[in-house]
C-alpha positions as CSV (number, residue, x, y, z in Angstrom):
1,X,0.0,0.0,0.0
2,X,1.4,3.3,-1.0
3,X,1.8,5.8,1.9
4,X,0.6,9.3,1.2
5,X,3.2,11.9,2.1
6,X,1.8,15.0,3.8
7,X,1.9,18.2,1.8
8,X,4.3,20.7,3.2
9,X,3.3,23.7,1.1
10,X,0.1,25.3,0.0
11,X,-0.8,25.8,-3.6
12,X,-2.7,28.9,-4.7
13,X,-6.1,27.1,-4.6
14,X,-5.5,26.2,-0.9
15,X,-4.5,29.8,-0.2
16,X,-7.7,31.0,-1.8
17,X,-9.8,28.5,0.1
18,X,-8.1,29.6,3.4
19,X,-8.9,33.3,2.7
20,X,-12.5,32.5,1.9
21,X,-12.9,30.5,5.0
22,X,-11.3,33.2,7.1
23,X,-13.8,35.6,5.6
24,X,-16.5,33.2,6.7
25,X,-15.1,33.2,10.2
26,X,-15.3,37.0,10.2
27,X,-19.0,36.8,9.1
28,X,-19.7,34.3,12.0
29,X,-18.1,36.8,14.5
30,X,-20.3,39.6,13.2
31,X,-23.4,37.5,13.6
32,X,-22.3,36.5,17.2
33,X,-22.5,40.2,18.3
34,X,-26.3,40.2,17.9
35,X,-27.0,37.2,20.2
36,X,-27.1,39.2,23.4
37,X,-29.7,41.6,21.9
38,X,-31.9,38.6,21.1
39,X,-31.7,37.4,24.7
40,X,-32.5,40.9,26.0
41,X,-35.5,41.2,23.7
42,X,-36.8,37.8,24.6
43,X,-36.3,38.4,28.4
44,X,-37.8,41.9,28.4
45,X,-40.9,41.3,26.3
46,X,-42.9,38.4,25.1
47,X,-41.9,36.6,21.9
48,X,-45.0,37.6,20.0
49,X,-44.8,41.3,20.9
50,X,-41.1,41.3,20.1
51,X,-41.4,39.5,16.8
52,X,-43.9,42.0,15.5
53,X,-41.7,45.1,16.0
54,X,-39.7,46.5,13.2
55,X,-36.5,46.6,15.3
56,X,-36.8,42.9,15.9
57,X,-37.1,42.2,12.2
58,X,-34.0,44.3,11.6
59,X,-32.1,42.6,14.4
60,X,-33.1,39.2,12.9
61,X,-32.2,40.1,9.4
62,X,-28.7,41.4,10.1
63,X,-27.3,38.3,12.0
64,X,-29.2,35.9,9.7
65,X,-27.6,37.6,6.7
66,X,-24.1,37.4,8.3
67,X,-24.6,33.7,9.2
68,X,-25.9,32.9,5.7
69,X,-22.9,34.7,4.1
70,X,-20.5,32.9,6.5
71,X,-22.0,29.5,5.8
72,X,-22.0,30.1,2.1
73,X,-18.4,31.2,2.0
74,X,-17.3,28.3,4.2
75,X,-19.3,25.5,2.4
76,X,-18.6,26.8,-1.2
77,X,-15.0,28.0,-0.6
78,X,-13.5,25.3,-3.0
79,X,-15.9,26.2,-5.8
80,X,-15.5,30.0,-5.3
81,X,-11.7,29.6,-5.2
82,X,-11.8,27.9,-8.6
83,X,-13.9,30.8,-9.9
84,X,-11.7,33.5,-8.4
85,X,-8.4,32.2,-9.6
86,X,-7.1,32.4,-13.1
87,X,-6.4,29.1,-14.9
88,X,-3.0,27.5,-14.0
89,X,-1.5,28.2,-17.4
90,X,-2.2,32.0,-17.0
91,X,-0.9,32.2,-13.4
92,X,2.7,32.9,-12.6
93,X,4.2,30.3,-10.4
94,X,7.6,31.9,-10.0
95,X,7.3,32.6,-6.3
96,X,8.4,29.9,-3.9
97,X,5.6,28.1,-2.1
98,X,4.6,29.3,1.3
99,X,4.2,26.9,4.2
100,X,0.4,26.7,5.0
101,X,0.8,27.1,8.7
102,X,2.5,30.5,8.3
103,X,-0.1,31.6,5.8
104,X,-3.0,30.3,7.9
105,X,-1.5,32.0,11.0
106,X,-1.3,35.3,9.2
107,X,-4.9,34.9,8.0
108,X,-6.2,34.1,11.4
109,X,-4.3,37.0,12.9
110,X,-5.7,39.4,10.3
111,X,-9.3,38.2,10.9
112,X,-8.8,38.5,14.7
113,X,-7.5,42.0,14.3
114,X,-10.3,43.0,12.0
115,X,-12.9,41.8,14.5
116,X,-11.2,43.8,17.3
117,X,-10.9,46.9,15.2
118,X,-14.5,46.7,14.2
119,X,-16.0,46.0,17.7
120,X,-13.8,48.1,19.9
121,X,-14.9,51.5,18.7
122,X,-18.5,50.5,18.9
123,X,-17.9,49.2,22.5
124,X,-16.2,52.4,23.5
125,X,-19.0,54.5,21.9
126,X,-21.6,52.6,23.9
127,X,-19.6,52.9,27.1
128,X,-19.2,56.6,26.6
129,X,-22.9,57.1,25.9
130,X,-23.6,55.6,29.3
131,X,-20.8,57.4,31.2
132,X,-21.7,60.9,29.9
133,X,-25.2,60.8,31.2
134,X,-25.5,63.0,34.3
135,X,-28.1,61.6,36.8
136,X,-27.5,58.2,38.2
137,X,-31.0,56.9,37.5
138,X,-30.8,58.0,33.8
139,X,-27.4,56.4,33.5
140,X,-28.7,53.1,34.9
141,X,-31.6,53.2,32.4
142,X,-29.3,53.8,29.5
143,X,-26.9,51.1,30.7
144,X,-29.8,48.6,30.8
145,X,-30.7,49.6,27.2
146,X,-27.2,49.2,25.8
147,X,-26.1,46.3,28.0
148,X,-26.9,43.5,25.4
149,X,-25.0,45.4,22.7
150,X,-22.0,46.0,25.0
151,X,-22.0,42.3,26.0
152,X,-22.0,41.2,22.3
153,X,-19.3,43.7,21.4
154,X,-17.2,42.8,24.4
155,X,-17.4,39.1,23.4
156,X,-16.3,40.1,19.9
157,X,-13.3,42.0,21.3
158,X,-12.2,39.2,23.6
159,X,-12.6,36.5,20.9
160,X,-11.0,38.6,18.2
161,X,-8.1,39.3,20.5
162,X,-7.7,35.6,21.4
163,X,-7.8,34.8,17.7
164,X,-5.1,37.4,17.0
165,X,-2.9,36.2,19.9
166,X,-3.3,32.5,19.3
167,X,-3.3,32.6,15.5
168,X,-0.4,30.2,15.3
169,X,-2.3,27.6,17.5
170,X,-5.4,27.9,15.4
171,X,-3.4,27.5,12.2
172,X,-1.6,24.4,13.6
173,X,-5.0,22.9,14.5
174,X,-6.3,23.8,11.0
175,X,-3.3,22.2,9.3
176,X,-3.6,19.0,11.3
177,X,-7.1,18.7,10.1
178,X,-6.0,19.1,6.5
179,X,-3.4,16.4,6.5
180,X,-4.7,12.9,5.6
181,X,-4.6,10.4,8.3
182,X,-1.7,8.0,8.4
183,X,-2.6,4.6,7.0
184,X,-3.0,1.8,9.5
185,X,-0.3,-0.8,9.6
186,X,-1.5,-4.3,8.5
187,X,-2.1,-6.6,11.5
188,X,0.7,-9.0,12.2
189,X,0.0,-12.6,11.9
């Protein structure tokens, strides 16, 4: 039985698939930020009253569209990579191949940084909108109103920061999942 050697380098199709899946991961992070708002709506009002409001429909549409986009990019990444890349005879292959763990590490770090850079200003804006209100009672009411948004944005900042700091670990796990399993040795008789 011929043993399959693990690939040590990524070809351009693998790199395109990785970029598309990283974009899918970014879309999933964006959808994740709306979950605390749903919890607040469901806990504060009944489901029927909440589902009939225009705000609820908007809050439902935004994360659902992010989740749909992320799922589409993740599932169809191989087909999309083939559509996005030029045919091999037109592509220049002069550059030396890049090791996939290094490329995946950079991709995860960029996505983590993008998530942090998107969520942090919104989190600070929500925090300042609460802190700048004068009377304590009004501040508490405003905090209760923006608490779900702040929780979602805070989770995005923390998860994005972890993705940025631990990009190499995520890339290593990703690469191990890509390598074919080693063939089992035949049983000894």
